[in-house]
N, CA and C atoms as an extended XYZ file, in Angstrom:
177
Properties=species:S:1:pos:R:3:atomname:S:1:resname:S:1:resid:I:1 pbc="F F F"
N         0.834       -1.174        0.000 N   MET     1
C         0.000        0.000        0.000 CA  MET     1
C         0.881        1.241        0.000 C   MET     1
N         0.345        2.265       -0.564 N   LEU     2
C         1.075        3.511       -0.704 CA  LEU     2
C         0.484        4.586        0.193 C   LEU     2
N         1.297        5.530        0.581 N   MET     3
C         0.827        6.667        1.365 CA  MET     3
C         0.561        7.832        0.402 C   MET     3
N        -0.146        8.833        0.886 N   LEU     4
C        -0.549        9.949        0.044 CA  LEU     4
C         0.644       10.609       -0.637 C   LEU     4
N         1.716       10.831        0.069 N   HIS     5
C         2.853       11.522       -0.542 CA  HIS     5
C         3.498       10.703       -1.665 C   HIS     5
N         3.217        9.405       -1.713 N   GLU     6
C         3.776        8.552       -2.766 CA  GLU     6
C         2.990        8.624       -4.067 C   GLU     6
N         1.759        9.149       -4.012 N   ILE     7
C         0.961        9.229       -5.236 CA  ILE     7
C         0.646       10.664       -5.627 C   ILE     7
N         1.090       11.632       -4.845 N   LEU     8
C         0.846       13.027       -5.199 CA  LEU     8
C         1.457       13.343       -6.557 C   LEU     8
N         0.737       14.096       -7.352 N   GLY     9
C         1.234       14.480       -8.664 CA  GLY     9
C         0.911       13.502       -9.772 C   GLY     9
N         0.273       12.399       -9.442 N   THR    10
C        -0.082       11.425      -10.471 CA  THR    10
C        -1.298       11.918      -11.257 C   THR    10
N        -1.393       11.461      -12.479 N   ASP    11
C        -2.553       11.814      -13.291 CA  ASP    11
C        -3.653       10.755      -13.194 C   ASP    11
N        -3.426        9.736      -12.387 N   LYS    12
C        -4.388        8.648      -12.205 CA  LYS    12
C        -5.456        9.063      -11.186 C   LYS    12
N        -6.705        8.650      -11.390 N   PRO    13
C        -7.770        9.000      -10.449 CA  PRO    13
C        -7.683        8.212       -9.143 C   PRO    13
N        -8.302        8.776       -8.114 N   ILE    14
C        -8.400        8.115       -6.814 CA  ILE    14
C        -9.868        7.763       -6.609 C   ILE    14
N       -10.126        6.485       -6.353 N   PHE    15
C       -11.495        5.994       -6.174 CA  PHE    15
C       -11.768        5.738       -4.701 C   PHE    15
N       -12.991        5.974       -4.287 N   LYS    16
C       -13.409        5.649       -2.917 CA  LYS    16
C       -13.566        4.140       -2.759 C   LYS    16
N       -14.055        3.477       -3.821 N   GLU    17
C       -14.271        2.035       -3.808 CA  GLU    17
C       -13.759        1.437       -5.111 C   GLU    17
N       -13.371        0.180       -5.049 N   LYS    18
C       -12.916       -0.534       -6.249 CA  LYS    18
C       -14.109       -0.782       -7.163 C   LYS    18
N       -13.923       -0.501       -8.431 N   GLN    19
C       -14.978       -0.716       -9.423 CA  GLN    19
C       -14.963       -2.171       -9.905 C   GLN    19
N       -16.025       -2.595      -10.555 N   ALA    20
C       -16.146       -3.989      -11.011 CA  ALA    20
C       -15.070       -4.366      -12.018 C   ALA    20
N       -14.624       -3.416      -12.826 N   GLU    21
C       -13.623       -3.721      -13.860 CA  GLU    21
C       -12.183       -3.609      -13.357 C   GLU    21
N       -12.008       -3.330      -12.078 N   HIS    22
C       -10.673       -3.171      -11.495 CA  HIS    22
C       -10.222       -4.426      -10.758 C   HIS    22
N        -8.906       -4.618      -10.718 N   PHE    23
C        -8.299       -5.731       -9.998 CA  PHE    23
C        -7.148       -5.200       -9.151 C   PHE    23
N        -6.972       -5.783       -7.977 N   PHE    24
C        -5.779       -5.524       -7.194 CA  PHE    24
C        -4.694       -6.481       -7.671 C   PHE    24
N        -3.457       -6.147       -7.414 N   TYR    25
C        -2.316       -6.970       -7.821 CA  TYR    25
C        -2.472       -8.409       -7.321 C   TYR    25
N        -2.861       -8.563       -6.060 N   GLU    26
C        -3.016       -9.898       -5.473 CA  GLU    26
C        -4.096      -10.705       -6.180 C   GLU    26
N        -5.153      -10.032       -6.617 N   GLU    27
C        -6.226      -10.721       -7.330 CA  GLU    27
C        -5.745      -11.242       -8.684 C   GLU    27
N        -4.944      -10.446       -9.370 N   LEU    28
C        -4.412      -10.895      -10.656 CA  LEU    28
C        -3.547      -12.135      -10.483 C   LEU    28
N        -2.728      -12.147       -9.452 N   LEU    29
C        -1.885      -13.313       -9.193 CA  LEU    29
C        -2.728      -14.540       -8.861 C   LEU    29
N        -3.781      -14.347       -8.080 N   ALA    30
C        -4.652      -15.461       -7.704 CA  ALA    30
C        -5.390      -16.029       -8.919 C   ALA    30
N        -5.617      -15.189       -9.916 N   LEU    31
C        -6.304      -15.632      -11.135 CA  LEU    31
C        -5.328      -16.148      -12.184 C   LEU    31
N        -4.046      -16.280      -11.811 N   ASN    32
C        -2.989      -16.720      -12.729 CA  ASN    32
C        -2.858      -15.812      -13.948 C   ASN    32
N        -3.131      -14.534      -13.747 N   GLU    33
C        -2.960      -13.539      -14.795 CA  GLU    33
C        -1.586      -12.896      -14.652 C   GLU    33
N        -1.096      -12.302      -15.719 N   LYS    34
C         0.184      -11.605      -15.687 CA  LYS    34
C        -0.083      -10.113      -15.473 C   LYS    34
N         0.295       -9.561      -14.326 N   PRO    35
C         0.065       -8.136      -14.076 CA  PRO    35
C         0.684       -7.232      -15.139 C   PRO    35
N         1.738       -7.690      -15.794 N   SER    36
C         2.385       -6.869      -16.823 CA  SER    36
C         1.476       -6.646      -18.041 C   SER    36
N         0.436       -7.450      -18.173 N   GLN    37
C        -0.501       -7.289      -19.281 CA  GLN    37
C        -1.622       -6.309      -18.953 C   GLN    37
N        -1.619       -5.784      -17.743 N   TYR    38
C        -2.636       -4.843      -17.298 CA  TYR    38
C        -1.985       -3.492      -17.030 C   TYR    38
N        -2.791       -2.445      -17.040 N   LYS    39
C        -2.292       -1.104      -16.744 CA  LYS    39
C        -2.837       -0.647      -15.396 C   LYS    39
N        -2.035        0.132      -14.680 N   ILE    40
C        -2.532        0.767      -13.454 CA  ILE    40
C        -3.458        1.889      -13.892 C   ILE    40
N        -4.702        1.818      -13.463 N   THR    41
C        -5.673        2.821      -13.903 CA  THR    41
C        -6.063        3.795      -12.806 C   THR    41
N        -5.610        3.568      -11.593 N   GLY    42
C        -5.937        4.485      -10.508 CA  GLY    42
C        -5.582        3.890       -9.162 C   GLY    42
N        -6.124        4.509       -8.135 N   TYR    43
C        -5.847        4.099       -6.762 CA  TYR    43
C        -7.155        4.066       -5.978 C   TYR    43
N        -7.235        3.148       -5.040 N   VAL    44
C        -8.404        3.027       -4.171 CA  VAL    44
C        -7.980        3.375       -2.747 C   VAL    44
N        -8.807        4.179       -2.082 N   GLU    45
C        -8.531        4.540       -0.692 CA  GLU    45
C        -8.742        3.344        0.226 C   GLU    45
N        -7.811        3.126        1.133 N   VAL    46
C        -7.917        2.053        2.122 CA  VAL    46
C        -7.576        2.655        3.477 C   VAL    46
N        -8.455        2.482        4.439 N   ARG    47
C        -8.191        2.980        5.791 CA  ARG    47
C        -7.763        1.821        6.671 C   ARG    47
N        -6.631        2.002        7.349 N   LYS    48
C        -6.103        0.993        8.271 CA  LYS    48
C        -5.618        1.711        9.509 C   LYS    48
N        -6.138        1.299       10.653 N   ASN    49
C        -5.753        1.924       11.922 CA  ASN    49
C        -5.876        3.441       11.867 C   ASN    49
N        -6.980        3.915       11.313 N   LYS    50
C        -7.282        5.343       11.191 CA  LYS    50
C        -6.307        6.112       10.310 C   LYS    50
N        -5.519        5.395        9.508 N   GLN    51
C        -4.624        6.038        8.559 CA  GLN    51
C        -5.120        5.771        7.146 C   GLN    51
N        -4.873        6.717        6.266 N   LEU    52
C        -5.311        6.600        4.881 CA  LEU    52
C        -4.157        6.101        4.012 C   LEU    52
N        -4.404        5.012        3.291 N   PHE    53
C        -3.450        4.438        2.364 CA  PHE    53
C        -4.133        4.298        1.012 C   PHE    53
N        -3.359        3.942        0.001 N   PHE    54
C        -3.902        3.777       -1.337 CA  PHE    54
C        -3.333        2.511       -1.962 C   PHE    54
N        -4.213        1.753       -2.642 N   LYS    55
C        -3.790        0.550       -3.358 CA  LYS    55
C        -3.995        0.797       -4.839 C   LYS    55
N        -3.042        0.320       -5.626 N   GLU    56
C        -3.149        0.445       -7.079 CA  GLU    56
C        -4.219       -0.514       -7.603 C   GLU    56
N        -4.997       -0.041       -8.570 N   VAL    57
C        -5.959       -0.922       -9.240 CA  VAL    57
C        -5.576       -1.015      -10.699 C   VAL    57
N        -5.736       -2.207      -11.238 N   TYR    58
C        -5.369       -2.515      -12.615 CA  TYR    58
C        -6.627       -2.799      -13.431 C   TYR    58
N        -6.537       -2.543      -14.718 N   SER    59
C        -7.614       -2.945      -15.635 CA  SER    59
C        -7.021       -3.201      -17.003 C   SER    59
């Protein structure tokens, strides 16, 4: 997971929730897909221990 300062300045959108057409890196691996064949299309907000983090989503 990434912190806010790690994604500042990106042109990728930030989503509140993962969309149906999005995959997390771990999901692609579980589906035996090659992440290199997908593009990072944005980031999803994830709250952990009252801190805000971001996970990359692929499509």
